[in-house]
KEKE-3310 file (N, C-alpha, C; in steps of 0.2 Angstrom, whole numbers, plus 5000, padded with zeros to 4 digits):
npx = (5003:5002:5009:5001:4985:4980:4966:4955:4942:4950:4956:4945:4938:4948:4947:4932:4936:4943:4935:4924:4932:4934:4921:4916:4926:4925:4912:4916:4922:4914:4905:4911:4921:4932:4943:4944:4958:4954:4951:4941:4933:4946:4945:4933:4936:4945:4936:4926:4936:4939:4926:4925:4933:4929:4918:4919:4928:4915:4909:4916:4922:4936:4954:4969:4985:5000:5003:5002:4990:4975:4971:4980:4990:4984:4987:5004:5002:4999:4999:4999:4994:4983:4977:4974:4973:4981:4990:4982:4978:4992:4993:4983:4986:4997:4994:4984:4996:5004:4996:4989:4993:4998:4998:5010:5005)
npy = (4994:5010:5027:5037:5041:5036:5042:5052:5047:5035:5043:5048:5037:5033:5042:5039:5027:5030:5036:5026:5016:5025:5025:5014:5009:5019:5011:5002:5007:5013:5000:4991:4995:4991:4983:4990:5003:5016:5034:5044:5057:5062:5054:5058:5071:5069:5062:5072:5081:5073:5072:5085:5086:5078:5080:5091:5088:5084:5094:5100:5113:5106:5109:5103:5103:5111:5112:5100:5092:5096:5088:5079:5083:5078:5065:5065:5057:5046:5028:5013:5004:5012:5017:5006:5007:5017:5020:5025:5038:5047:5040:5047:5062:5062:5060:5072:5083:5082:5076:5067:5052:5050:5036:5033:5030)
npz = (5001:4996:5002:5002:4996:4979:4970:4970:4977:4984:4993:5001:5006:5014:5025:5027:5032:5045:5052:5054:5061:5074:5079:5080:5089:5102:5102:5108:5120:5126:5130:5136:5146:5153:5142:5134:5135:5134:5129:5130:5129:5121:5108:5106:5102:5092:5082:5081:5072:5062:5055:5052:5043:5033:5028:5023:5011:5006:5004:4995:4999:5004:5005:4998:5006:5013:5027:5041:5045:5057:5066:5068:5080:5091:5089:5095:5108:5106:5102:5091:5100:5107:5098:5085:5072:5068:5058:5048:5050:5048:5034:5029:5031:5025:5012:5011:5014:5004:4992:4980:4975:4962:4948:4935:4918)
capx = (5000:5006:5011:4995:4980:4979:4963:4952:4940:4953:4957:4939:4936:4952:4943:4928:4939:4946:4930:4922:4937:4933:4915:4919:4930:4922:4906:4916:4922:4907:4900:4918:4926:4937:4941:4949:4962:4954:4950:4932:4935:4951:4942:4926:4939:4947:4931:4925:4939:4941:4922:4924:4939:4927:4912:4926:4929:4909:4906:4919:4927:4941:4959:4975:4990:5006:5005:4999:4979:4975:4970:4986:4990:4981:4991:5010:5006:4996:5002:4994:4989:4980:4974:4975:4971:4983:4991:4977:4978:4997:4991:4978:4990:5004:4990:4985:5001:5010:4992:4988:5000:4997:5004:5009:4999)
capy = (5000:5018:5029:5041:5040:5037:5044:5057:5041:5032:5047:5050:5032:5033:5046:5036:5022:5032:5036:5019:5013:5030:5027:5007:5009:5023:5008:4998:5010:5012:4996:4987:4998:4986:4981:4994:5008:5024:5040:5046:5062:5061:5051:5063:5079:5066:5061:5076:5084:5070:5073:5089:5086:5073:5087:5098:5085:5083:5101:5105:5117:5105:5111:5101:5108:5108:5107:5093:5090:5096:5084:5077:5086:5075:5059:5063:5055:5040:5022:5006:5002:5014:5017:5001:5010:5026:5022:5028:5045:5045:5039:5052:5068:5062:5062:5080:5087:5080:5077:5063:5046:5048:5031:5035:5025)
capz = (5001:4995:5011:4999:4991:4971:4970:4977:4981:4990:4998:5005:5008:5020:5030:5031:5038:5050:5053:5055:5066:5078:5080:5081:5094:5105:5105:5112:5126:5130:5131:5142:5147:5155:5139:5130:5138:5130:5132:5127:5127:5116:5103:5103:5100:5086:5079:5078:5067:5057:5051:5048:5035:5027:5026:5020:5005:5002:5001:4990:5002:5006:5000:5001:5008:5013:5036:5045:5045:5064:5073:5068:5085:5095:5089:5097:5111:5102:5099:5089:5106:5110:5090:5083:5066:5070:5052:5042:5051:5045:5024:5026:5033:5021:5008:5014:5014:4996:4983:4978:4974:4952:4946:4927:4916)
cpx = (5005:5005:5004:4990:4982:4974:4960:4946:4942:4954:4951:4937:4942:4949:4939:4928:4939:4939:4925:4926:4935:4926:4914:4922:4930:4915:4910:4919:4919:4902:4904:4924:4933:4941:4947:4953:4961:4949:4948:4931:4939:4947:4935:4931:4939:4942:4929:4927:4938:4934:4920:4928:4934:4920:4917:4925:4924:4907:4910:4925:4936:4948:4965:4980:4996:5009:5001:4989:4980:4972:4975:4989:4989:4985:4998:5009:5000:5000:4998:4990:4984:4975:4978:4977:4975:4989:4988:4978:4984:4995:4987:4981:4995:5001:4989:4989:5005:5006:4993:4995:4999:5001:5004:5007:5007)
cpy = (5006:5023:5036:5038:5040:5041:5047:5051:5037:5036:5048:5044:5029:5036:5044:5032:5024:5034:5033:5018:5016:5029:5017:5008:5014:5018:5005:4998:5010:5006:4991:4990:4994:4982:4984:4998:5013:5030:5042:5055:5066:5058:5054:5069:5075:5066:5067:5080:5079:5068:5078:5089:5083:5079:5090:5094:5083:5089:5105:5110:5113:5107:5105:5105:5107:5107:5103:5096:5092:5094:5079:5077:5083:5070:5057:5059:5047:5035:5017:5003:5005:5018:5010:5004:5016:5028:5025:5035:5048:5044:5046:5060:5067:5065:5070:5085:5086:5079:5069:5056:5045:5042:5034:5030:5020)
cpz = (5000:5003:5008:4996:4985:4970:4974:4982:4987:4994:5006:5008:5015:5027:5031:5034:5042:5054:5060:5060:5073:5082:5085:5087:5102:5108:5109:5118:5128:5135:5137:5141:5150:5150:5133:5133:5130:5135:5129:5125:5119:5109:5104:5099:5090:5080:5077:5070:5062:5052:5048:5041:5032:5024:5022:5012:5001:4999:4995:4993:5005:5000:5003:5003:5011:5023:5038:5046:5055:5069:5072:5077:5090:5095:5091:5101:5109:5102:5094:5096:5108:5104:5085:5076:5063:5060:5048:5043:5046:5038:5025:5028:5028:5013:5006:5011:5009:4991:4983:4975:4966:4951:4938:4924:4912)
residu = (MET:SER:GLU:ARG:ALA:GLN:THR:ALA:ARG:GLU:TYR:ALA:GLY:LEU:VAL:ASP:GLN:VAL:ILE:PHE:GLU:LEU:GLU:GLU:LEU:GLY:ALA:THR:ALA:ALA:TYR:ASP:ALA:ASP:THR:ILE:ASP:ALA:ASN:THR:THR:PHE:MET:GLU:ILE:LEU:LEU:GLY:GLU:VAL:ARG:LYS:LEU:ARG:ALA:ASP:MET:ALA:ASP:GLY:SER:TYR:LEU:PHE:GLY:ARG:GLN:ASP:LEU:PRO:PHE:MET:ARG:LEU:LEU:ARG:LYS:ALA:ASP:GLU:THR:SER:LEU:PRO:PHE:ILE:ARG:LEU:PHE:TYR:GLN:ILE:ASN:GLU:THR:HIS:LYS:HIS:GLY:LEU:ASP:ILE:GLN:PRO:ASP)
# end
């Protein structure tokens, strides 16, 4: 898998997947707090920011940039133990900063 999404559809799919994973993690934490070490406030803030990114993509106001996405500041102390799908955030951020990884034919 490339570090960056190759198409706009793939990029939006990565964001959708992160939203799904965060919702699932939140539901698991709410159901059985003993099975997961989760800071629900952290996840709610993160989920809100990722949803905002997806809404911007959907309404056409999203722009690629050269700086990290705002939610990356929340991931500084996170790892795969707390967020098993953390690599998706980094893949989304790389695509945001460097654009789509368009492969020549």
